[in-house]
N, C-alpha and C positions, 0 to 999 in steps of 0.2 A: 462838295455841296454841303457837307457838315460844317465847314467853317463859314459859309453863308448863313446858314441857319443859327449859328450861335451869335451873330451880330444882328439878326432881325429881332424886332420887339416880339414879345410873346403872343399878343393879339394877332399879329401877322402870321406867325407859324400856326396858331390854331385855325385861322381862316384857311391857310393853304391845306392843313390835313383834312379839314371838313370838306373842302372842294374836291380833294382826291378821292374821297369815299363815294362820291356819287357815281353811279354807273354811266356808261355811255348810253345814248339814247338809240332806240330802234330807228332803223332807216339811215343812221349816220354812215357816211363813207370815210374810210381811214386808209392811209398809205403809210407803209413802213419803207424806209430807205436805208439800203445797206451802206454803212460808212466804209466798207473794204472795196466792194466792186460797184457801188451805186445802182444796183439792181432795185427797182420799185415793186413791191407787192401791195396789192390792193384788197380791201375787205369792205364788205358792207354789213352792218349789224342787222341780223334778223331778229334778234332779241336785244332787250336792254341788259347790260351787265358789265362786269369788269374784265379788262383784256390787259396783257402784259405790254410794258413800255418797249421791250426788246424781244425779238424773235429770231429763230434761225433763218438765214437768208436761203431762199430756194435755189439761188444760182450757186454761190460759193460755199454754201452749207456752214458758214461761220455764224456764230451767235451775235451778229453785229447789224441787224435791220431794226431802225429805231422808228417808233410812231411819230407821225406828222399831224394826224387828225386834220386833213384838208379835203376838199370835195374834188371829185372826178367823175368821169362819165361811165366808165366800164370796169367795175371792179372784178378782179380775177377770183378772189375768195370771199367767203362770208364767214362771220362769227354767228354762232347759234347756240342755244340751249338744248341739249339732248332731252327727249320726252321721258326716258327712264333709264334704269341701270343697264338694261339689255343693249341700249343703244351706245351707252358709254363703253361697254365691253366691245361692241362692234367697231367703234372708233379706234380703240387700241389695236384690235386685230387687223384693221385696214393699214394703220400705221406700220405694223410690223411686216405686213405683206409688201408695202410700198419700199421700205428701207431695210429689208431683211439683212442685207450684207453689213449695214452699219450697226445693227443690234448684235449681230455674231461678233463682230470686231469688239463691241463693248463688252460682250461676255468674256471674251478671252482676256481683255485688259483688266476686268475685275475678278477674274477667276471663278465665275459662277456660271451655272447652266442657264439655258435659254428659258426654262420653266420659271426659274427663280427671278430672273429679270423681268419676264412678263407679269410675274406676281407683284413686284415691287412697282412696275410702272402702272399697273391696274389700280394698286392702292393710292398712288399719287392722283391718277385721274379721278377716283372716287372722292378723295379729298377736295380736288378742285371743283368738282360737280357739286358736292355737298355746300361749299362755300360760295355758290352762286357763279362759278367761273363758267365761261363760254369756250367753245371748241371751235376750230376752223375746219372748213372744207372748200373744195373748188365750187365756185359758183355754177349753177345749172340753169 
C-alpha cells in the first residue's frame, strides 16, 4: 500500500486520511471474514467509534479476520464503549477467564508472571479506552 500512496496526488491522500479518522456510526453492522479459514464474525456498533481493520479469528485464533463493513441480519457480537474504568477492568478480567490457557502460554514465552502480563494488557486497554476505542462482546 505504501507504493500506491506514493503515486497518488497529495489531495487524494489527504482526503483518504480524513475519511479514515471518522468513527463508525452507531447501529452499523460489520462483518469480519478470516482470510485463513473463512469464518465470518459479525458485530453491530452500539456506540460510534473507531474499530480495528483486522481482529483475531474466533475459529482458528489467527489474527486474520478482516473488516468488510457490510449489512447482515443477525450479528454475533457488538462494539461498545465502556461506561467507566471499572468496566474496562472487568472486560480484561473476562478476557483472561475466557482464554486463560492462551495467557499462561504467552507468559511462558515472554518469561513474565501473569500479574505483569495483566498489568501490561490493562495499560493497553486503558490507552485504547482513553483514545475513544470500542470493545467487543457477544450480543445479548
